[in-house]
Every structure is written in C-alpha cells, then in structure tokens.
N, C-alpha and C positions, 0 to 999 in steps of 0.2 A: 603656251607662253601664259603669264600671267597677266593679271588686267592691269597693273600699272606699270608691268612691261610693256605690254601692250600702249597702253596708252602714252608711254614715253616714246617709243618706235615712231605712231601716229605724227606726236608733235616735231619728232627730228625730222621726219619728211618732209613738213609742211616749211618748218624753219631754214628746212636748207634753199628753198625756194626764195625766201624772201629777202632784202637789199641788208648788206651789209653795215655796219656802224665800227667804231673802236668802241671797244667793249669795257664799262666802266672796272674800277677797282673792287667795285662792291655792286650787285644787283642785287638790291630790297623790292619785294613786294606789300606791297602797302593793301588794304582793304576797298580800298574808295578812293574816287577824287576830292581831294580836300575841300572843306568849304570855304576856306580860308586859313591864308596863313601870318597872317596879323597875328602876332602874341598876345594883343589886347580883345581881337576877335575870338578866336580860335577855339572851342569848347570841345571838340571831338580827338578820337586817339590818334586817329590818321592824320588831324593837322599838326597836333601837339607835336609828332616825333617830326615833321619838316621840320616848324616851326624853330623849337629847343636844337636843332643842328644850327639853324640861322641867328639865335640871340643868346645871351646868357645874362643871368640876372648876376647880385650882389654874390650869390653859389649856386654853385651846379651838382647832379646827381652823377656817382661814379656809376662803375656796372653792376655793386652790389646793390642799387637803388637808394643809398646814403647821400646824404646833403653833406658837400664839402665846399671850401673856398673854392670861389668863381671870380668874379673881376673884383671883388674884394679880396686883399690877403690875409685879414685876420678882422678882428671885431672886437668889442670889450662892452660889458655888461652890468650895470647897477645894480648892487646888489639886492635893490626888488625887483629883478627881474623885467622893468618893464621899459627900460630906454637902452639902445644898443648902438653904440657908435663906429659905425664900418668905414675901414682904411683902405680906398681901390689902390689896386696895385699902380704903378708908376709907370708912366708912358701908352697906358690902355688908350687904342683908337678904335673908330669904326674902320670898316674894310675898305672906307675910300680915303682914310691915311688923315681923315678929320681927328683931332682929340676926344676923348671921352671924358667926360667930369660929371661929378657928383649931379651937376645943374639939368644933364639928362635924365635922371632919373627924378626928378622935381618934374620935370616937362612931364615926363610917360606916366607917372603914378598920378597928375593931374589931369590928365588926356583919359586914362582905364575910367577914373570916378567922376569925371564930367558927368552929368544926369543928360545932356546934351548926347553922347557919346553912345549912351543904351550897352554898355560891354554886360553880359551877362555872367562875367566872370569879377565883375568891381567887388562884387560882396567880399572875395575871399581876401580882400587889402581892407577890412572893416576892423580887423585887429589892431590897426593903425588908429591915435586917438584923433576922433572926429572925424574921420572916412566916410564914415556909415553917413555921419548926418552930412558932408558935401554931396554926396553920390545922390542921398537922396533930396536935395534942395534947399534943407532946412540950414545950413551955412554955406554964405556966396563965396566966402575968403578962403580963398587955399591956404594963406599962409598960417592960417589955426589950424591946418590939418599936421600931426606930428613928425612934419618931416623936414629938415631945416639942412641946408649946403653950409658947412662950417667953413669949406674952402673947395677948392677943385677935388683935390683929394677925401675930405672927412666927410660923412653924410650921418646925420645924426636921426634915429628914429624913435620915438616916443609910442608905446600902446598904450591900447584902453588898459587893458590889466595882462600880469606874466600870462607870456601864451609858450607853453611847454614846447610846440611845434614852428615857432618862428623862422627860423632856420630853414627848417623845410620847404615854408614858403618862399623863402629868396628864393629857391632853386624851381621853381614854377615860371611859366611862360607869362599870367599877368602880371609878375610883379620885373618883367626884363623890361629895359629900357628899348627905343624906340629913337632914332635920328630925328632928330626936331628940323635940321637942314633939308632933310629930304622929306620928309613927310609934308612938311607945309607948302613946298615948293608944288610937289606932284597931286597931293589930294588922296583919294582911295587909289589912284594906280601908281601909290607908291612900290606895291608889293610885287609889280611887275618885272620881270628879267630885264637886266639893262640899266634899272632905277635902283631895286632893290638895295640896300645899304646894311648892311648887318654889322655885329660885334663876337659871333659864337664862331664854333670851328672851320664851318662851313657858308660858302656863298652862293647864291644863287644862278646859276648860268643858264638855265632854259628850263621852261614848264611849258612843254606842249599839253595840252586838254586831251583825255585819255588815253595818252601813250605815256609819255613819263616825266618826272623831275629829274633835273642833273642840277646835282651840287659839287663846286669843288671846293679843296682845301683853302681856308682861307690864312694866306699868311701872314696876315697882319693880326692873327690872333695869339693873346700872350702866350697859349701853348701850344702854339703849331709845332713844335722841333718834335711834340708827343701824341699826335696827329698822324698814325698811320697812313690811313688810307686816302688817296688823293682824291679820286675823282665818286662818287655814286650815283647810281640811276634810281628813282623811286617808281616805281612803276605800280599805278592803279588800277590791277585787276581783282575782281570782286567775284568772279566766279571760281570756288576751291578746284573742281578738277582741273583747268584751265592752271590756276597758280601752281596744282602738286605740278602739272605737266613741264612745266616752267623750269622746278626746282629737279625734278628726275632727268632733265634731258641737259643741265649745266648753264641754260638761259639764264638761270636765277639763284642768288646763293642765301637769299634769306628768306624767311617767312615767319611772322608774330604774331597774326592774327588767329582767336580763338576760332572764329567761324570758318576757318579756310580747312577744314575737315571733312571734307565728302562723308556724310553716314554709313554709306556704303563700303567704303574703304577703311573705317577708322580701326575696326579689330586688327588688320594687317599694319596699317600705318603703325599702332603704337607698340608695335613689335621691331619698329626698325633701329638701328641706332643713331639715323638722325632726325629722330621724334626725341622732344626732350619737353616736359611739362612739370608744372609746380604749381602749388596752389599761392595766391596774391589776393590783393584786396579789389575785387569788382563783384558787381552784383547783376542779374539777371533780373527784369521786372516788369511787370505790366502797368503802364501809368493809365488813369482814370482822365479825361476831361470833364470836371465836378459840376463845369459851366452849362453842360448840355445836358436835358433830359436823355433816358431817365436816369442818367448817372448823379444827377444830382440831388440823388436819395442813398445816402449811406447804407441803407439797408438791402439796394441794388448791388452795390459796391462789392460787400461782405456777403453776398451770396453768391457772386461770380468768382471771388475768391474763395470760400470755400467748397465748391465743386469744382475745383484743380486736384489734381494726382500728380506732385510734383516728383513723384516716385516712375511713372510711366516715362515722364520727359528724359531724366536724366539716365535710366536705364536702358530706354526703348531710343533716344534721337542724340542726345549730347556722348555717352557712353566713352566720358573721360574721365570718370571719379568724381565729377563735380558731386557737392554738398546740397540737399533741397535746403531750399531758404523759406525760414517761415519770418525774416527780418529785412530789413535793408543793408543793415551793417553785418559785415560778417563778424561772426565770433572770436573773439580774442583781438581787435583791431584796438589799437593804441596800449595804454595798460590793462590789456588782459578786460576789457570791455566785454559784458556778456550781454547782448540785447533780450529784452523781454520776449518769452515765446509768443508767436504771432498765431493766425489763424491756420489751423491744418485742415486737413481733406475732412470733411462731413456734409454729405450730398442731403440727407436727411433734414438736417438745420438748415441747408441752401436752400431747399425748395420752401421750408415752412417761412424764410425770409422772404421770400420772393410772393408766395404768396400774401403775405402781411403787407406788402408793398402792391398789392393790386394785380398779382399777375400769378393767380395761381396754377401751377403747371406747365408756364411761359404763356398761358392765353394771354390774347391781347399785346406782347411784348413787341415793340417798335424792332423795327431791325436794323441794325448798327454795324458800323464798321471797325473791322483789327486791320490798323497800320501797322507794314512791315516794309522792311527794303527786300530788294530780291538777290537774297543768298539761298541754296537750299536750304543750311540748317534752320533759317528762319523761317520759309516757307513753310517746310517740315514742323516747326514747334508751334509755327501759327494755326496750321491745321487740326494739330493734337488738341490743343486749347478749344479751336473750336468745336473739334467732337464731344468733345467733355461739356462744353456751354450744352451742347444740345443734348446729350444722354443724360445731364442728371439735372438740369432746368430747362428744356423743351425749350428753349432759344435759338434762334439763326441769328448768327453772327456770320457777315460778309467780311471776307478779307481784302483789304486794300494794300496794292504792292506798289511802291514809287521808290523812287532812284534814289542814292544817298542823300544828295544835296539837296531833292524836293524833301525827300522826308524828312529830313530836320528842319527844313522852315517849316513844314505843315504843324510839326511838333512844336516848334517855337510860337506859330499863330494862332496855336489852341484848334487848328482845322483837322480834326481827330475825335472819335468818340475812344475806342481804347487805343492804346498804341505800345508798339513790344520796343521797349526801353534798358538801359545797361548803363553803368555807371562803376568806373576804376578811380581807387582813390588815389589823391595828387600828393598824398601825404600820409603817415601812419597815424588816425586817428578818427573816432566816431565823429567828428565834426567834419569831416571832406563828404560826409554822406548825408548826414543829417541838416546840415546848414544849407544843404539844397533847397529843402523845401519850405524854407522861409520864406514869409509872403512877397517881401521885396526881392528873392533874388534869381536873377534872370534864368537859371536853368530847372525852376520851378514846373512851369510848364503843363503844370494843370489845372490852373485857375482857381486852386483854393488858397484860402490866405485862413490861418487862425492866428489870431491875438494870445489866446495860451501858449502856442506850442513855439511862436518867435520869442515868448516870454522865458519859456524853459531853455531853449536853446543860449538868448542870452545872458540868463544865469548860469549857465553850461559854463560860459566863456568868462564869468566872473568868478568864480568856483575855484580857488587854489587847491582846495582837499581833493585828491584824485577819488575817492570814493563817493564822495557827496556828489561829485562831476562826472562819475557814472550814471548814480540814481537820477540824475535830473535829464540827460540820454533817453536812460532807459523810460524816463516817464513823457517823453517827445517821443520817442519810438512808438511805442503802444497806441499814442492818439494817431501816427501816421498811417499806420498798418492795420491796428486794427480798431479802434473807436470812429475814425472817421474813413478807415481803410481807403487811404488817398492811392491807393498803388499796392499790386499784387505781388510781393517777393516770387522768384519761381527757383533759380537757384544762385550758387555761390560760383564764380568762375575758377578756373583752374588756367596757370598761363601754358601757352605753346607755341615752341618755336620749332622750326624744322631748320638745320645745319648742320653741318659734317662739324663735329668737335675735334675732330682729327688734325682738320686744317683752319676753320675759323674760329680765333678767341678771340677773347673780351665780351663774352657773354654770360651769363647764368642767370637762373628764376632770380626775381626778388619781388616783394610783396608788392610793389606798385608796380608790375612789368613795365617798367622804365629801362630801356637799351642803346643809351647813346653813341650813337655813329661814332663818334671820337675813340672810344676804346676799344673798337674793333680792329681787329691785325690777322693778316693771315701768317702761318706757324710757318 
C-alpha cells in the first residue's frame, strides 16, 4: 500500500470511532486558528479568508482575483482620477436587517484610522486625502479626511493623488464597513457567534476554538441568489500530514495553504490530479529585529543574508518550483515592475563583513533566536538556515518555535531576533509589499525607520508616470533589502490548492491567491 493510501486508511479508521455531526456543504482546512476575524484588525491570510466571507466593501474579488462591484453597484471618477463617487446598491442591509448606508463607511473608516485603535492595516487607507494625518494624530477632525456621505446611498472619496489600484483597495478587508450598532454595544466581544453582524455572503454560526468555524449563507446578502454553498466548516489544522489525511479520506474538500504540502510527499502529491499550483504575488523572507544587538548593525544583517544559498531551500525543501528571491517584491508586479538585484549567495564576503563587525569566524558572536511556527516545512527551512549560518559564518542560532497566535504577537511586539516572515500582496502593485516597511506601518515589525525610505515611497505614490514610479520603488527596495538589509528575501511563492476539479468549481489560480467561498460550487 502506498504511503498516501496507508495514511488515508489509518485516518479513516480513527474517524469512524468519532462523534458524527451534519457535514457542511464545504469543509475547508485553514492553516491555523485566526488571530482575529475583525476586518480592521486581521492581518494574516487565515483570518482574512474568514473576514472576507463575513464582510464586503464597496468592491469584492471574483474567482480570478479581480475587483468587481460589491456594495457599490457603480462609481464615477473625475478626469484627474482623484475623486470617486460610489453609488451603493439599493436595499442593502446588515445580516440582522438593519439598513446599511454610506454613514457606516464613515464610521468604519474613522474607526480603523483612529490612532487609539492601532490598526496595523490603517496605512492601506493612506491613499485617501488626509487619512495619514488623521491616523498619525496630526489632524484631529475626521471631517477633513477625504470621505463624504452625500446621502445614504452616495459616497464621495477624494484621494491624495491618482491611485491606479484604488478599486483593488476597495475590495480588501480594511476597507470593509463594520456595524456601528453592534460594535459600540458589545465592544471587543462583537465578533463572537451570536453577536457578530456582517454584510458579506456568509454569517458566523459557530466558532469552537481549535475545532472549527462554521459559516452559514447570509440570506440578506445582496447577491445571495448566486451563492451556491449554504454551509461551510473551516478547520484550523496546522499539521500538513493531518490535513492531507482529512482531504484524502473525504473529511475535507479543500486546502489552500502553501505550507500544507508534506516535504516527504511533495514529489508524489505533485503528480495527483487534485494538486493545483500557479504563481502569485507572495514572498517568503526573514525579518530582523534591528532594535536588538547584534542585528542593530547592518553589516551583520547583510552577512546573514549573503550566507544563504536559496537554491538549497527551494530544491531540497519546498520543491514546488518557487523562484529564488533576491527582492521582497516578485518581479513583474504591477505594470512590469522589476526589482533591483539584491544580495546573492557569497559566503566569502559574508565572513569578511562579520569580521569587520568584530566577529571574525563567528568568534564571540552572541546566541540569537530564529522564530518560526510549528509546521514541518517551517521547521525544515529554519533548520536549513541555522545550518547555513553555522557553516558559513561560524555562528550559532537557536530555533524558537511558537504557536501561530503567539508567533504573530511576538513579531508584533518585536520579541524576537530573527523571524520567519511572509507576505501575500493584497493587490497587484509593488506598493502592497514596499509600503509595509514604512516607519508608520503597523506591519513593519522590525523597529526599522528610515526617513529616506518613507520619502521614496511617498514620492512613488504621488508620481503619475509609471516608469518614474517604478524607479522610485526600486530605490526604496534597494535601501530595504541591500543597503540597510532589514529583511532577507528567500523565495517567491507559488499558490497551492488541493481539490477535485471534476467536482468542485469556482476556483482558479490567481495573482493574489484569493479564492472567495461565495464563488465555489459543486458540479
């Protein structure tokens, strides 16, 4: 019996002894328990998948990963491309039947931009006039932010400068409205089952920690007639072998996580008809905490980067055809953005830089920790990096493993030395990667702040000429990856999905790896 068949048989025998319950129309395996499902708080992909099913903004993403009209049925744009007037669909309501109006957007965007709220994704709204000034506390009056409810169904948004991807932004979770009447009544508890009110294709029926999140179709959703699946169970399984076993035994229908491919089975799984893959805008990298010695020294950071043979990782461990990364931004993002060349494998230069920093051959170098979360793929990459740093630099790096939520919190609080990191683009533009490392961006999480970098990104946002805009992004990325070496790019992702295409439809590989549940259907 093959390893796959044996694993499936073992799990089937165990499952037969378990307690039965009605099966959802779709059972989806998420890679972890979400940190949050509040659309203004969530920053990780596992949480965004749930939040985007429960909430919808002015626009929404289709199965091809492209923005389309959502709550707004249409919009007008002024000739200078700086002012958008959105027209909401008539009769839209929250899932409890309360009317949803443009004033819900005013409340929600003020909420996420409030300095006291501390949203890591608030900077996504900075394209709106005066949004950054309000979020940073330089402007106290929200009425001066460029958003105005002309009436209950008409919303005018004024931008700082023409933003070619603004409609894409209108489809991501930070731009979603939240229900004021529920949020203010229940405070932080408002996202619990029985309390949460949304406006998306699904409503939250149940959330049992470390067991499942259950969704049910929102019959008050404006497009409910075109949402085929009535119920969805989302399982927070982080162990790849367990996830694959659930899929093979029919206990789960769909897996969409890159880290859910067991390394020992990769070659076999890639040959199966239910294995689907394709390139998308995502990067795996290592993040430095530049506030902690010895990584407050850019020479040491660059030495660590130069000591990594990325080919060893993509060919020996990940094995999915990923491109080796020497930049944070994948080549070709946006309108053919080509990132500048970053540090490549050069152990001799790495040792020289380490010696210049006072640690010849690694002598006297302090013990440091590399933070990661517990998946076999993550562990194997961490072990390989540890070995390369020992081999080429003579330094010892300890591995620190933390569960997903704790790992996210440690990264946010900068309670680490080196940290496994990744980023998936929210929209197809270099800015979705590079804006993360602005000094005011909550997703920076390195302690690095560069006025020069901030100005380059701000200049790119103002620049209407695409070639000059790309040049500014290139200058910023060189500063981030090479000159200051705040991060170490490792590889650019490929998307991975497990599903039976002859049965389940409504999924296709796309550049932002976004696959809305409302598009899925059984054949």
